[in-house]
NUSE-118140 format. One record per residue (C-alpha): residue in one letter; x, y, z. Coordinates in steps of 0.1 Angstrom, whole numbers, plus 5000, padded with zeros to 4 digits. Layout:
BEGIN
AXYZ/...
END
This chain:
BEGIN
M499850025001/N501450384991/I500450595020/F499650935019/R499851135050/L498551465067/P501151725051/D501852035072/L499052285062/G501652615070/E499552735104/G501952615130/L499352405145/Q500151985152/E496651885141/A493651915118/E489851785120/L488751595095/V485551785077/E484651555055/W485851345027/R485951414990/V486351074979/A485650704987/A487550364989/G487850204959/E487450514940/D490250604911/V491750954916/A493851174894/V496451404906/D495551704923/Q491751624926/P490551724957/L490751444986/V489451605015/A488551895038/V490251955069/E489652245098/T492352415114/A492452715135/K489452775117/A490252795081/V489052485063/V491452355036/E491052115009/I494251925004/P494751794971/S495651434960/P499451414952/R499151134927/G496650914909/G495550594913/R492950394932/I492250414969/E492550144988/R491850275023/L490850605045/F492550615075/A490450885092/S486450945094/A484951265096/G485151425127/D488351255139/V491051495152/I494851395133/R498051455139/I500651625114/G502351325099/A499751085104/P498350825076/L495650985056/V495250785026/G496350455012/F496550394974/E497150074959/G500549994949/A503749884971/G505950134989/E505450415017/D504650724997/T507051005001/G503751264998/S503151385033/V504051735014/V500851864993/G501751844956/A504651584961/V507151514935/Q506551204917/Q510050954920/G511150864889/S510251024852/G510051324867/V507651594879/V504051524875/R502451844878/D505152124884/Q502652444889/P502252644918/I499552514944/S497752714973/V497252605008/G495052865026/H496052945059/V496053205085/G497253535068/G497053435033/A498053155012/V501452985006/R502352924971/A505052674957/T505352424934/P505552094944/A509252044938/V509752324962/R507852204989/A509651874987/L512852074991/A510952225022/R510051865035/K513551755030/L515352075047/N512652075076/V511352415067/D507752505076/L506252705040/A504252915065/M507853085077/V509053175047/T508953515031/P508653474992/S510553654966/G508953494939/A506253684914/D502853714927/G504053554961/L505553264946/I507853084973/T511452984955/T514152744959/Q516353014972/D513553104998/I513552735014/E517352775020/R517753075030/V515552975059/A517352625062/R520352825069/I518953075090/L517252745113/S520352595109/E522052835135/T518952845161/E518352605192/A515952275181/A512252395178/E510752325207/P507052195203/L504252375222/R502752145245/G500152155276/V499452515288/R501652625258/R500152455233/A496352535249/M497152915247/A498352905211/H495152775202/N493553015218/M495053285206/A494653175175/Q491153175175/A490353475188/Q492653645165/A490953515137/E487153565151/V487453885170/A486954215157/A489254385184/A489154735194/T491454885223/I490855225240/V493055365275/D492655595301/D494155645336/A492655625368/D493855875397/I494255665426/H495555915449/A492755865475/W493655475479/A494955405520/T498455235515/G498654875515/T495254875490/D494554535475/T494854665440/T493854345421/I490254335448/R490054705437/L489954615401/I487754335406/R485354555424/A485554795396/L485154605368/A482154425387/Q480354775388/A481254885355/C479354545344/K475954685358/A476355035346/E477054885311/P476154515312/A476854495273/L480854395278/N479654105306/A478453915277/W478953625252/F478653655217/E477253385196/P478753425161/H476753165142/A473653295156/F474653605154/A473653655188/R474853775222/R473653685256/V473953925285/M475153775317/K473153825350/K476453715368/V480053855367/D482353535362/L485753685362/G488253525342/V491653635361/A494553605339/V497753445358/D501453405346/L503053115358/S506553215339/E507352875324/E504052685322/G502353005308/L499253175310/F496453025329/V493253225330/P491053085358/V487153195367/L486253365398/R482553345404/D480253545411/V482453875417/G479754085422/N478053965451/R481253875475/D482754105494/A486854175498/Q488453935516/D485853625503/L487453755467/R490853765479/K490653425495/G489353295462/L491753505444/D494453305462/R493452955458/L492952965424/R496953105419/Q498052835443/D495752535420/A497052705391/A500452695402/A500752335415/R498952225381/R495952095399/I493152325392/P490052165383/P489052235348/E485652365351/E486952645372/L489252765340/R485752775315/G482652985317/A484053365319/T482053615309/I484653905312/T488553885317/L490854095341/S494754115333/N496654275358/F499554275342/G501354585351/M502254355389/I505154275358/A505554545337/G504154745308/R502255095311/Y499254985285/A498254705263/A495854555238/P494654295255/I493253945240/V489553875239/L488853475242/P485553415228/P482953375236/T483453615259/V483354035244/A485854275266/I488754205287/L490254515312/G493954575312/A495654685343/G499454845338/R501854965359/I501055175389/R503355555383/D503755895400/E502856165377/V502056535380/V498756605376/A496856985382/V494556955416/D493357345418/G495457445390/A498357395409/P500857135402/A500856765423/V502056425423/H499356175421/R499355805420/I497755725383/L497155345375/P496655325334/L493955085325/S492854945285/L490154785278/T489954555246/F486054495232/D485054305204/H483554555179/R480854315164/V479154315197/V480254625218/T479955015207/G482655235212/G480255425235/E479355095256/A482855065259/G483355415266/R480755415296/F482055105309/M486055235312/G483955535326/A482455335355/V485955175364/I487655465366/A484855635390/D484655335415/L488855325415/T489455715422/L487455675454/A488955605487/S487655305497/
END
């Protein structure tokens, strides 16, 4: 049996979901005839046949998740197919069809001839990493060789696993789906008492803002083109664990809990995340997100909205700044804020009113 394996589709992911077979076992197919449709990072890609012949076996079914390089189609004949690259070069008499083949991926399409694709596979070069120099965005042999030289001078590729792999999937989904817009502003927190818990004050202010402007405490259903405004605020809190990556555990019903209870709940979530024993259900179901990235560094940002939520509030590093008070200069503590929202669902006015409500609460002494 001649086996054709799932190719690297140029999205940097390690698997794809089989959507639909375009052929059946026992069917004769031609070179470049569509074999199967797969979905990865919300892009549906049709994979063409690398060769002509009769199909002996299909190795997966619709709905299966297949790893890159796993068997996909078995053709009648002896030997192992080299065709784990779309449009592979036939061995022997030459190239069956040396025309540019495009494979869709996030950000555009990779265009390369079968011969160039075969060279990329031989040199272990991901086509999605290559900047094309040929006409109309065509990747050339020289482009592949250039990238191969660069990669030879770097550390070995480190596959993303566990939390980092999940983060990569989530960020790719968010980037592909959300129409993100960001507004920034500052809160004057000069009235705060020494030792005020910044994160808990941010949580309280966010909960108050959700009451004032509920549109940001919502989920968006893209297929139905509908939104669901939530009654409770279940807050996703971004937690950075350095080498392990980013966790976003959910603090439930924050609008109806006092500061002491919120701090206990937040500490427990952080401890569980650090110990990698956090239950999966505590990583799901957020209605809005908070990222207090200023605890590390940074003033403003454009945080990523994770579907199905429609907003995330980011807090930067607190700083001393000269401000005008009753017409005279004074040094006050300033907390920078960044609010990213999904503009498919949230209007600029709603986002502005939400930010205003956050600032109004943060300026209070307690």
